[in-house]
N, C-alpha and C positions, 0 to 999 in steps of 0.2 A: 817313892823316888820323885824328885824335883824335875819339872820340866826344864829343858835346856834352856840357858839365858842367852837371848839375843845380844851380842856384844858390838853390833853393827849399828851406830845412832841413824845412819842414812837408811838402813833398812827399815827401822823402827818407825821412823817418820813417814816412809814411803807407804807402809802397811796401813798406818792409822789414816793417813790421806786417802787411800784407795777405799778404807772402810767408809770414810764419810762422803765419798762421792755419790751424788744423786743423779748423775748425767753427764753427758758431754756438752763443752761448751759450743756455742752457736757460731757459725761464720758470721762477721760483721756485715759483709755485703748481702747476705740473706735476710738479717735482721732489717736492715734499711729497705730493702725491696718489700718486704712484708709490711712495715709500717706506712710506705708509701701507696701499697695497694689498697689502704682502707681510707674511704673519703673521710673529710674533716667532719667533725661533729657538727650537727644541723644541716648537713648537705644532703642527708639520706632523705628519701620520700616520707618514710615513716619514723624518722628520728631513732632508727635502730640498725646498726651497722650489721650489713649481711657479711657472711665470710667471703672472702676474696677467692678468686681464681689465681693460685700462685703460680709463677713462671716454672718451667720445667727444671732450671738449675737448682732448685729446692731439693731436688731428688739427690744431689750431690753433697749435700750438706749432711755428715753423718750426726751431728748434734740434733740436727731438726728432723730428720728421719727416725732418729731413736726416741725422739720426744713423741711423734705420732705414733709410733709402735707401742709406746707403753701406755697411751690413752688416757694419761692422768691429767691432762689438760683440756679436756673436753673437746679435743681436735681444734681448738681456736687458736689462730695464730698470735693473737695479742697475748692469750694465757701463756703460750710459749715463750714469746718475748719478755715478759715480765719476770719469768720465773727462772730462765736460764743466762749464765754468764756468757761472755764472748771469750774468743780466743785471743790470748795475749801473744806479743811478739817476743819470743825468746832470743837466746843468743843466736849467732849466725849458723853455727853447726846444728842446732837443736831445730831452729826454723827449717833448714833444708830437709831434716829428717821427718818432721812434720808434713811438708809438702810431698816428699816421697811416699810417705804411707797413705797420703790422701788421694795422689794420682794411682797409686796402686790398687786402692780401695775402688776408686770409679773404673779402673780397668777390669776389676773382678766383677764388679756389678754389670756394666755392659756385657762382658762375655757371657755371665750368668744368664743374663735376659736374652741373648741371642741362641744360646744352648737351650733354653726353656721353650722359647718359640719353635725351634726346630723338633724338639720333643713332644709338641703338641700340648703343653702344659696349661692348664687354665689360670694357674696362680703365678703368672710371669712376673707381676710387680713385687708379690711377696718374696719370691726367689732373688729378684734384683735387690731389694732392700738387705736380705740376709747376706747377699754377696759385697753389699757396701760396709756391712758391719762384722764381717767374718773374723777381722781381727780385732776384737772387742777389746781384748786385754791390752795391745798395744795402744789403743785408742785411749783406754782408761790411763795407761802409764804417761802417754803423751798429754793428758789432760792435768796430771797431778806433778810431773816432773818431766819436762821435756828432754833433760840432759840423760835421763836414764834410758829414754827411747834411743837417743843416737848411741849410747853405750851398747846396747841389746843389737842395734842393727849393724854395728860394726863387727861383730862376732859372726864369721861365717861357718864355723864349724857347729854344727847342731849339737853334739854332746856336750860341748863345752858351754854353749849358749843355754842348754837348758839348766845346767850347773848353776850358771850366773843367774837366772831367772829364779831358781829355787833359793839361792843366797839371798837375793834382794827381796823378793816376793813371798818367800815361805812357800811357794807353789810354781809350777810352770805356767806359761801364760795361757795355754789351751785351757787349764783349769780354771784360771782366774776368768778367762772370758766366759766359760760356763756358769759359774757362779754369779757374775754380774747379770748375765742374761737371765737366770732364774730369779736373781733378788729383784731385777726391774720388770719381770713379768713380760718379757720380750717374746715369748712364745717357744714351742719346741723347736722349730727349725733353725732359728739363730742359736739358742743353745747347743743343738747337735752340730751345728757347722763350726762354731766357735771351738767346740772342744775336739772334734775328729777331723778338722779340715786337713790336717797335715798327715792323718792316718791313710796310707794307701792299700792297708790289707782289709779283705772283706770280712775277718772274724767278727769286726765291731759293727757291721752294718745292722745287725739285730737289735742295737741299743737305740735306734733311731726309728720313728715310725713311718718315716718317708725315705726310703734308702735311694730312690731313684734322684730326688732333690739334693740330697746329699753328694751324690756322684756329680750331678752337674755343676754343683758349688766348689767340688774339688777339681773339676776339671777347669772350671773357669780361674780358680787361683794358679793352676798350672799355665794358663793362658797369660795371666798378669805376670807370672814370673819370667816370662819371656820378653816382656816390654823393657824399655830402658829405665823403668822405676822398680824393678824387681826388689823384694826385700831380702830374701836369702838365695840369691843365684848360685847354682851348682858351677855355671859358666858363665863368662863375660856375656851379656846380652847382645844379639846382632843388632845393630842400629838400623839395618836395612833388611829385614828379615823377607824371605822369599815367599812365605804363606801371605796369600792376599788377604785373607780374612784377619791375619794378625795385623797387617799394615791399616786395614780400616780401622780396627781397634785402636791402635795407637793415635791415628788420626782423630776418632772421635774422641779420645781422651784429651788430646791437645785442645779440641775445640771446646768442649765441656769445662775444661780446667783452664781456660785463657786467662781469666784472673786469679789470683793467689787465694788460698784458703785464709791465710792471714793479711789482715790490713795493718800497714804500719802507721797510717794515719788515724787509726781508731784510737781515742784516748780513754782513758778511764772515766773522765768526767764525762764524755759523751755517752758511754755505755750506761752510767747511772741515770743520765737524763732519760735516755731512750727507755730504758727499763721503767722507770718511775712514769713517764708518759703512757707506755702499754698498761701499766696497773691503773692508772687514771682513767684510760679508754674503757678498761674492762668495767670500772665502777661506774662510768657514765653510762655506758650500754645497759648494766644492770638497773641503773635507776630508770633509764627511759623505757625499759621493758616493764619494770615495776609500775611506773606511772601509768602505761598503757593498759596493763592488766587491772589496775584500780579504776581507769576510766571505763572499761568494759564491764566492771562489776556494777559501778554507778549507773552505767546505761541500763544494765539488766534490771536493777533495782527499780529504776525510774520507770521503766516499760512494764513493770509488773503489776498484774491485776491484784487488788488487796483481797479479793475472794478467791484467788487462785487455789487449787486444791494441790496437795503434796504431790500428786502423779503427775500432774501437769507441770508443776514447778521443777520435778526431777527431770522431765522430758526437756525443758527448755534450758534448764541449768547444763545439761549434756552438751546441747549445742552451743552453749557460751563457753564451756571449757575446751571445747575444739579449736576455739579462735586463740587459745593460749600457744605463744612460740613453742615449737618443739613437740606439741602435743598432735598425734596424728589420730586418735580416735579416744573418746570418752564415753563413759556410761555412770550415770549417777541413778542410783536405786534408792527409794524411799522405803524404809523397813526391810523387814526379811522377805527374800524372794520365795516364792512357793517351791521352788525346785532349788537345789544347791547350786551356787554360782559355778560354773564349770564352761570351759570352752572346749571346742572340738580339738583334737589334737592337731590338726593342720593350721590352727591359730595360735600364735605366741601367748603366753599368759600376759596379764598386764604389767606394765613397767613398775607402777606404783599403786598402791590401795590404801585409802585413809577414810576416817569417818570426819563428818564436819561437827565439830564440837561435841555437845551432849545430846544432839539429835541422833534419829535413826538411819539418817542420809549417809550412804556409802558412795565414794567415788573412785572409779578405776579408770586409770589412764595409760594409753599406749604411746611409747614415745617414738618419734621419727628417728629413723635410722641415723646414727651419727650426731643426735643432739644431747646425748650424755644423761646425767641424772637430772631428773625433772624435780626432784624434792627442793633443792635450794631455789628454783625457779618460782616455785608456786607460795613460798614462805610469806611473800609481801601481801598476797590477797587471799590467804587462807583464814586470818581473823574474820575479815569482812565476810566470806562466805559461809564460816561458822555461825557467826552472830545472825546472819540472815536465816540461815537453816533452823537455829534454836527458835527464832522468834516465829517461823512458821510452824514449828512444832508445838510450841506453847499455843497458838492460834488453834492448831489442829487438836490439842488437848481440850481446850476451852469448848470448841465446837462439839467435840465426842461428849463432853459432860453435859453441855445444853441439849444435844440431841437425847441422850439419855434422860436427862430430867424430863423433857417433852414427852417422849416415848412411855415414861413410867407414869407421867400425868394422864397422858391419852389411856393407858391401859387402866388406871385407877377409875377413870371417868367411864370407860367401857364397862368396867365392872360393876360399878355403881348403877349405871344405866341398866345392865343386865339384870343385877339384883333388885333394882326398882321395877323394872318391867315384870320380872318373875313373881315379885310381890304383890303388885298389882293384878296380874292375871290370876295369882292364887286367890286374892280378895274377891276378885270377880266370878272365880269358878266357886269359891264359897258361897256368894250372893246368889249367882245363878242357880246353884244346886238348891240353895233354902227357897229361893223364889219359884224355881220349878216344881219343888215339891208342895209348896204352900198355894200356889196360884194356878197350876195347871188344874187341879180338880176344882176349885170355883169357876174357872174358866170353863172347863168341859161342862159343868152343869148350867152356867149361863148360855153356853153355845146351844147345848142340847133343848134347853126349855125355850130359847128363842126360835129355834128351828121347828119345834114342836107347835108353838102358837102361830108360825107364820101361815101355814095353810088355812087356818080357821078364823083369820080377822078378815074382815071385808071392807074395812075403814082404810083409804089409801094413806092417811097420815100415819095410823098404827103400823102399817105394813113397811112405810119408809124408815119408821123407828125400829122395828125390829130387825131391818136389813142393816142398819147402822150398828145395831147391837152385835149382830152376828160378824160384821165386817171388822169391827173394833177388837173383839174377842179373838178373831183369828190374827189379827196384827199383833195383839199382845203375846199370843202363842208363838208367833215368828221371832218376836222380840227375845223371847226367853231362849228359843232354839237357837238363835245365832248367838246370844251370850254364853249358852253352854259350849256351842262350838269353838268360839274364840278362846274360852277360858280352858276347856278339856276337848280338844277335837277327838273324834272317835277313829278307831282304827281304820286305815285304807283297807278296802276291799276291792283288790284289782280282779279284772276279768276282761275277756276279750271285748274291745270296743273300737269304734272308728272315729277317731278325733275330728276328721273332716266332717262327718255327719254331724258330731256335736255342734260344730260351727255353724253348719247349715241350718240346724234346727234352731240354734238359739237367734240366728238373725231373721229367721222366718217369724218366730214368735214376737220378735221385737220390731218389726217392719212396721205395723200398724202404729205404734207409738212414734216411730221416726216421721211416718207422713203426718200424724197428727201435729208434730212439732215442726214440720217443714223442712227436716234435716233428710240429706240424701244419704242413704246406707248402703256402702260399696263392699264387696267381698272381692278380694284378690289371693287366689290359691297359687302359690309359687311352685310347689312340688307336693303332689298328693302323698298323704301319708297312709300306709296300708293299715291293716288290723295290727291294734297295739294292746299291750297288756298293761291296763290302768283302771283307775275308779272312776266311771264316766259320770257320777252324780257331782262330785266336787269340780270335775272339769266343766260340766255344764254350768254349775253356779259360779265359777270363774268367769267364764265368757259372758254370762248374763250381767255381772256386776260391773265388769269393765266396759262394755257395751253401753249398759244403761247409763253408767256414769258419763261416757263420753257424750251420749245424746242429751243429757242433762245440761252438761257444760256447752253445748254447741248451740248458737243462736239459729233462727230460722234462716234458711239459705245456706247454711254451711254443709260441711261432708264429714261423714265419719268413715273412715277406712279400716278393713279389718285383713290382715294379712296371715297367711298360715303356710306353714312349710317345714321342711328339715333342715336341721344344723348338725351334720353328723349323724349321730344316733339320738338326738335330741329333738323334741318337738319345740317349734318356734311359734308364738302367737304375738303380733304387734297391732296395737290398736291405736290409730292416729286420729284426732280431732282438730278442728279449726276453730275451737271456742275461744273463752277468754284467757286461757292459761291458767296456772297455779302460782301464786304469789310466794315469796320466800317464806314468809311467816306460816302460810297454809301448809307447804311442803313439811316444814319440820313436824307437824301433828298429823300428817296424812294417814298413817297406819295406826293411829291411836284410837281405841274404842271411843264411842259416843262424840267424836269430833266429826263435824260436818260442815263442808264449805257452803252449802246451800242454806237457803233462809230458814228460820225457824219453823219447826212443825213438818219439813219436808223429808225427814228422815234422821235415824239415830247415829249414822256414821259407823255401823259395823260391817258393812260390805268390804271394804278394802282390808280391814283387820282380819276377816275371816279369809279373805283369798291369801293375804300374806301367809297365815297359820297353815293353810293348806301347802303352799309352795314351799315353804321351810321343813314342812313335815315330809315330803317327798323327795328333798334335795334338789330342789330348782332354782331358778334366779329370776327375781324380779327387779326391773330396773325402770326409771322413767326420767323423762327430762321435758322441760316445759318453758316457754318464753310468753310471759304475760303479752296477751292481746294478739298471739299467733298460733295458740293452741297446744296441745300436748300430745306424748307419745309415751305409752305404756307397753313395755316389752317383757314376754314372759317366755322361758326357756324351761322346759320340764324333760327329765328323763322318761324315755319309753322303752319297753322291752317287748320283743315279739310273744306271741302266746306260747305258752308251754306245750311242748310235745308230749302227748299222753301216750 
């Protein structure tokens, strides 16, 4: 079945015009006041126009209020002026109808505001705006064809008027108002009031989310119908009502509507020029904001440290983004967070989140209330930030690769040094084993024969020679023993011992040597160490070697200080001397076998290597520091355990 054909050309044109309608025209007086409220370009302190404080009569302009309710103009007056046409002055009868509709809407808005205050509502302004636009269908008809508005207002009989509405519009005005409110996203309150304002039955209250607000708007409409500007009066309005509140409402409407909604002096040329000027001002403001944003980016780049790490850059970038207009808060994250990015339920989510180019930097922005969409505002600086982040990412990647190469090189060097040291110790162990096997027996024979001959000689020269033979044989034996220890140290044999007694015994035995050298030997016991479970023989050798080295490095008149104590559950020995110190070249070979800092013939350099082997064997730490000409400090930390309970 074919749909019925509309044979009324006027009705078809009216419906098409209503379908193309994108809002209500603006009052010329409102537009002029809005433009005058903005300072001239260049007069602002920061060259960016701030939103002006508009006069209260803007609240009586239905087109302006509708544009603000829709929120499609970012709440900016210049956007509203540039996008919406003005009211045109139609014929005399149509102009009177528009003025009557306007004053009725202002009366409804004023009454709704008063009733909302009396009801203790918090959304007083929202109810007042809904009251102003309650007859949204009539306003739409007035915008596209004022003569139809005049025709509808002349029909007093409601059933007849509804038939005329459906004949001209294809639906009644209430349904048209609801459709337009939903199409323009004006909110549920305006949609409900536009549809149900004329219904006085409670059966349809369930169709609105706020029945109380709808009741307030219905009562406000009844009040407006008692004023001289009633739209569909059932009786002739009383020009001098007895109700004081109604008289106040009429006087308020007369004051607020002192000037006409329509301006007969406003020309089409003036409208085009004003709208063009508003659009140019919008473009100028955008260019000024973009220029200021670019200057901030350049300032941030100029103040950047070339060696800045990504974490510090992200923190500074967050502060820079907070300076952008409309941004209340910002957070820049470099890389992935250790925890998923989430905000507590009490904090609103970011207004926009985006990445900077191909880098791993993510920017989250929170917009200030009423600032609108931030995406269009950051387009001008986004390429610069993205390029900067990508350069930082590339530098970070190169730095990471360099660190990896350096780490790999150091690891290889450490492995090679460890392998070389292991190889040398293995060779030394093999040599020491063979030397010990081959030389110990001849040394034992030489030592034994010399000791047997010593009591039987009477010649002093021969006695001295035998004693030299005995001493050198014993020295050769000690050399072989030290070599064997460095190469293949024996197993540790822990037993109960007193570390403090080991220190005192070592210092007591070395005191004659210290006195002979003219060096003062001082003992400093910080905290007594009780009986411990350790091997006393290596401990005594360790103390002897370190103290003897300190004595040999200290000139006459100097001091060697030996400190002992506890560091937690570890034994701490510190030996300080006031000698010549250790040069950098000597320090590199300090723990190598056969290296000796003393003059030739004074030692083989096996003392410190043997000490280092023992400390490593028991899991201790050996460190040293030295300043040439000011002495050296050797610090030993060894784990100690209490004796086992049997």
